[in-house]
N, C-alpha and C positions, 0 to 999 in steps of 0.2 A: 614500842618504838620510842626512841629518845627524842625529846623535843629539841628542835634546832634553836640555837641561841645566838642572836646577833649581839655581840658585846658592845659596850659604849665606844670603845676604841675603833672597832671595825665599822660601826655605824657612822662615826665621825669621819673616818677615812673615806667611806663610800660617798657620803654627802659632799665632801670636799672634791673628790675625784669627779663626780658627776657635774659639779658646778664648773669645773675647768674644761669640760668637753665643749668643743666649739659648737656654736649654735647651728651651724650648717651641717654638722655631722649627722649621718644617717646610717644605721647599721646595715640596712639592705644595700645601700650604695657601696659600703665597704665590702660586703660579701660579693657583690657583682663585680667590683674592681679586681677581685681575685679570681672568681669563677669564669668570667667571660674570657679574659686573655688565656687563663689556664686551659679552658676547654678548647679554645681556638688552636692552641699549640698541639693539644692531643689530636684534634681533628686533622690538622695539617700533617703531622707526623704519620698518623695512621693512613692517610691518603697516599703517602709516598712509599709505603711498604708494598712491595710487589712479590707475589709468589714466595712467601717466606718458607724457609726450611724448618724442619722440626727443631733443630738446634737453635735457630734464631728465635723461635717462639719460646723455647724452654729457657732462653737467656733471661727472660723476665723474672724467673724464680730467684737466681742468685742476686739480681739487682734489687729485688724487693727485700731480700734478707739483709743485704748490705745497708739499704736505706733504714731498715728497722734498727740495726745496731748503731747506725749513724745518728738516728733520732735519739736513741738511748744515751749516746755519748754527749751529744750537744745539750740535752736536757740536764744530765747529771753534772756536766762541767760548765759550759758557757752560760747556762741559765741559772745555775745554783752556786757557782763559784766565780769570784772576781778574777778574770784573766786580764792582767794589766799589760801583757805584751801586745804585739801587733799594733802598736800605737794607740792602744786602748779602744780599738774599734768594737770590741765585744762587751765593754763595760755597760753601755746602755741596755743591752740585752739582759744582762744580769740584774741591773736595777729595776728594769720594767717587770721582770718575772718574779724575782725573789722579794723585792721591796714593795711592789705594787700588786701584782696578780695574787700573790699569796697572802696579802693583807685583805684584799677585796673578797677573796673566796677562802674559807677555811673548811675543814672537814665537817664542821657543824652547820655552816651556811654556804652551800655550794652554788646557789642559783642566782640568776639575774631576773629582772622584772620587765625590761624593755630592750628593744634592739639597739638603743643608744649605748647600752652597756657592753655591746659587742666590741666596743673600743678597747676594753680591758681583756677580751678573750682572743680576738683575732690578731694575727701578726699584721704589721703595716703592709700595705699593698706591694711595696717594693721588695719585700722579702722573697716573693716568688721569682721576681726578676733576677735577684742575686743567685738563687739556687739554679736557675736556668743558665745563667752566665757561667757558673762554676761547672755545670754539666757539659757545656758546649765543647770545650777542648777535648775532653775524653770521648765525646760522641764523634768528633771529627777524626780523631786518631783511630777509633774503633771502625768507623766507616772506611778508613784507608787500609787498615791491616786485615780486616775481616770482610765486612760487607756494608753497603749503604743501609740495608735493612736493619742491621744490628745497631748502627748509629742512630737511626730514627727511633728504634725501639727504646734505646736508652733515653733519648730526649723526650719521648712520650711518657715513660714511666715516672720521670721526675715530677711533672705537674699532677699526674694521677695520684701519686703518693702524697704530695703536698695538699691537694684538695681533700684527700681522705683524712689527713691529719686535722685540718681545720674543721671538717664536718664532725668528726668524732669529738673534737675538743668542745665544739658548741653543744653537742649532745651531752657532754659531761656536766654542763652547767645549766641546762634547761630544767625547768620544773619537772618533776617526775610525772610521767603520763603512760598510758597503755602501750604506746609504740616503743618508747625507749626502754620500758620495763621488760618487754617481751621480745625485742629484737636481738637475736643472737649476735655476739661480739660487741654490740653497742652496750648492752646491759653489763657485760663483763668489764668493759673499760670504764663505765661509770663508777662501779664499785672500786675498781683498781685506782682510778684517779682521785676519788673522794678520800680514800685512805692516804694517798700521797699528800693530800693537802693537810693532813694532820701534822702539826709542827714537830713532834718528836721524831718523825721518820722521813720528813720531806727531803732531807739532804742526801739520803742514801737508798731509798726504796721506791719501787713502783714508778720508774722513770719513763716507761713507754706510754705513749698517748694514742697509739693505734692498736697494735696487737702486742701482748706482753711476751713476745718471743725472746727478746734480749734479756728482759728481767728474769725470765725462767732460766735461761742459759747462764747468765752471770750471777745467779743466786741473790738478786736484789729484789725479788718479789716477796710480798708478805704471805703468800700462799705456800702450802706444803703439798704439792701435787704435780703430776706430769704435764707435758706440753699441751695435750688435748684438753685436759682439765683446766689448764690456765686459760685457754682460748674460749672455752664455753662454760666458765664458772658462773656467769651471771651475777646476781646479787648475793649469792650464798656466802655465808661466813663459816661454813662447816670446816673448811680446810685452812682457815686463817691460823697462822702460827700463834700460839698462846700469848707471846709477848706483844703481839700487835692487835689483840682483840679490842682494846680500849681505843684504838686509833681509827675505827671505822666511821664512815660518814653517817651523821645522824639523820639526814633527810632521805636515805634510801630504803629504810624499813627492811633491812636485809633479813634473810632467813636466819632464825636463831641457831646458835651452835648447841648441839645436844649436850646435856650435862655429863 
C-alpha cells in the first residue's frame, strides 16, 4: 500500500478552509437539512401513487438512466469547466468544486476527520430545492399528457437520486472501514472517485458519483471492462487501463494488478 501524503499546500488549504467554517455549522444538521425534506417529498409522492400500471413503474428506469447521464454532464462541464453564460450563475459551482473540493481532497488523501468537513463534501441545502423546481414543470406536463402517477414518480425519483448521490459522495470520503470496503457499488464508486481526484485525469475521466454507467458508455472511465464489471469492480485495479495505473487513490489499498 502506498502511504497517503498530505502535501504542505493541501494541509495549509485545509487549515484555512476549516478556520472559515462558521462556528454554528454542524455536518449532521447539514445532512438532515437535505434528507428530511428530500425524504418528505419521496413519502408524499409515493403516497399519491394509486394502482400504478407496469409501464408507470418501469418509467423509473429511463428516468434513472437520464439522471445518471445528467450527473455525468454536470460534473464534467459545470463543475470542472467555467461556464460564464447564464449570467455566471454556474461559476460558483465550478469554483467550489474544482478550486476547493479538489484541493481539499486529492487521490492521495481522500478522507475527512470530522462532520464539520462535510461542508466541503455536501452540496448546499438549497441545491435539492433547485433540482425539485427544475423537475416540477416536466412532472406537471407528464401528469397531464400521461397520468398523475407518472408525474408523481418523476417527482419522487429526483430526491431519491439526489440523496443517493450525496450518500455515495460521503462514502467516497469517509475513512476506509469494513462496511464501505465490502458494500457492493459503494466500494466501486470509492475507487472510481479516488482515481478521479488524481490531478492528471480529473478533467476528463471518472465523472460519475453514483454508478459509472455514463462513464462506461461515454468512454470516460479508467477501466477496460463491461458494464457489469464497472458496476461491481470494487477496489480492484486489475482492469485499470495501463496509462491510469499511477492515478489510483493511495488510501484504498486496492488489489494489486498482476504483472
